[in-house]
N, C-alpha and C positions, 0 to 999 in steps of 0.2 A: 723471617725478617720482614716480609711484607705485612704480616699481621701486626707486628710490633710497630711499624711505621704508621699503619692505619690507626692503631690505638693512640699513638703519640699525637697524630693530627686531630683526632677526636678530642683528646684532652686539651689541646691548645685552643680549639674552637670553643669548647665548653668554658674554659677559663676566660677567654676574651669576651664571651657573651655575658658571663657573670660580672666581669670587671666593668662592662658598659652599663649595667643596671644601676640606676641611681639609689643611693642609700638615703634613708630618712635623716633629716637634720635633727639631732638631739636637742638643739637649742631653739628650734622653731616653736612658735606658739601653737597650742592645740587648734584644730580646725574650727572649733566653736568660738575661739577668741581671735582668730586671724581676720585680716581685712576682707577676706572672701565672705565671711559671715557678717560683715558690717551691715548689709542690707536686710539681715534677718531681724524679726521682731525681738525686742529685749527679753521677752519671756523665754525665747528659745535659748538664749545664753544663760539665763537663770542667775541664781545667786551662787557664786563660786567660793567666797570666803568672807569672814567677818573678823574684825578686830575691835573688841569692846574696850573702851577707855573713857568712860564717862561722856562728857560733851565732845570729846575728840574721837569718838568711835567712827570707824569707816567700814565700808563693805565693798566688794567687787560685784557689781550687778549690771547686767546688760552690756558688758564689755568695757566698763569704766568704773573708777572708784567713785563712791557716793558717800556723803556724810549727812548728818542731820540737817534737814531744811532744804536739801538739794531737790531741784525739780526733776521728776522722773515720770514718764508716761502720763502727763496731764495731772499729776499729783505731786506731793512732796514726801520725802522720807521723814516720817514722824517718829520712828523708833528703830533702834538697832540693838538686837539682842544676840546672845551667843549662837543661836541656831536659826534666826530669822530676822527679817526686816519688815517694817510696816510702812505701806505707802497709802497716804490719805489724800483724797481730792473730792471733786464734785460728785463723782460716781460712788463715793463711799470709801471704806477701808479695805485694803487687800494685804494679806500676810504672805510673804514669800519665804519659804523655808530652804535651808541648805540641803536638807534631805527630805524625802517624802515623809511628811508628818504622820502618815497613817501607819508607818512602820514603828512598832513599839518593841522595846526589849522586854522580855518577860521579867516581871518583878519576882524577887526571891521572897519566899515566905520566911519571916524572921524566926518562926517557931520551929523547933526540931520536929522531925517526923514522928507520928504516934507509934508506940511500940505495942 
């Protein structure tokens, strides 16, 4: 009986400690986009997404939405493409990619293998 009571007390303590642990908020912004990261340089936030729609194209860069002509990091957004944006200014042009542009998918050889 005493062993059963100790087991019950241990289960209650375990359950109460688990209930006290905070659960992550599924609706919270990722840490890279939250206000805590607002002091971080825009290149840390990077390019998160792009919507190409001609002159009305927009992108999420540096924690805010940007469109063609918007001022960003001492330059202006001069192009928005499906996988990158271009920022031009006094220091020259800089291309910011959604993904690491050095990653290439292997191209398929259109010819069938030799027999």
